[in-house]
C-alpha positions in Angstrom: 43.1 57.8 249.8 41.2 60.5 247.9 37.8 59.9 246.3 39.4 60.1 242.8 41.8 57.3 243.8 39.0 55.1 245.2 36.9 55.7 242.1 39.9 54.8 239.9 40.4 51.5 241.8 36.7 50.6 241.5 36.6 51.3 237.8 39.5 49.1 237.0 37.5 46.0 238.0 34.4 46.9 235.9 33.6 45.6 232.5 33.8 48.1 229.6 30.1 48.7 229.3 29.8 49.7 233.0 32.9 51.9 232.7 31.0 53.8 229.9 28.0 54.2 232.2 30.2 55.7 234.9 31.7 58.0 232.3 28.3 59.1 231.0 27.1 59.8 234.5 30.3 61.8 235.3 29.8 63.8 232.1 26.1 64.4 233.1 27.2 65.7 236.5 29.9 67.9 235.0 27.4 69.4 232.5 24.7 69.9 235.2 27.0 72.2 237.3 27.2 74.6 234.4 23.5 74.8 233.6 21.2 77.3 235.3 18.2 75.9 237.1 15.0 76.3 235.1 11.7 77.4 236.6 10.0 74.1 237.4 6.4 73.3 236.6 4.9 71.3 239.4 4.7 67.7 238.2 1.2 67.2 239.7 -0.3 69.7 237.2 -1.5 68.7 233.8 1.1 70.8 232.1 3.8 69.4 234.3 2.7 65.8 233.6 2.6 66.5 229.8 6.1 67.8 229.9 7.3 64.8 231.8 5.7 62.5 229.3 7.3 64.3 226.3 10.7 64.2 227.9 10.4 60.5 228.7 9.4 59.8 225.1 12.4 61.8 223.8 14.7 59.9 226.2 13.4 56.6 225.0 13.9 57.6 221.4 17.5 58.6 222.1 18.2 55.4 224.1 16.9 53.5 221.1 19.5 55.2 218.9 22.3 54.4 221.3 21.4 50.7 221.7 21.3 49.8 218.0 23.9 49.5 215.3 22.2 52.3 213.4 24.4 55.2 212.3 24.1 58.5 214.2 21.4 60.9 212.9 22.5 63.2 210.2 22.5 67.0 210.6 19.3 67.1 208.6 17.7 64.5 210.9 18.7 66.5 214.0 17.3 69.7 212.4 14.0 67.9 211.7 13.8 66.7 215.3 14.5 70.2 216.6 11.9 71.7 214.3 9.3 69.1 215.4 10.1 69.8 219.0 9.7 73.6 218.5 6.3 73.0 216.8 5.2 70.9 219.8 6.5 73.4 222.3 5.2 76.6 220.7 2.1 75.4 218.9 0.4 73.0 221.3 
C-alpha cells in the first residue's frame, strides 16, 4: 500500500475540520518546496527576536480572521496591511 493510499484511508475517518487541517498542511508543504530559502537571522539576536515576534503577531491576526464569521478582507484592506508592513520593515 502506498503512502497516498494510507493517507486516503486515514482521512476518510476524520471529521471535516481535521480534514481541512490536513489539507492546509499539505498545501503548506507543497508551497514550501517551491520557495527559495531565505537568509536566516539567528533567533538569539535582538533583530531575530523582533522578527519572530512580528511574524507571530501577524499569524495571530490572520488566525483571528479565519476563526470568525467575518468576511474576508477587501483588496483595500490587504493593500493597507501590506503598506503597514512595508513601513514597519523599511522604516524601523
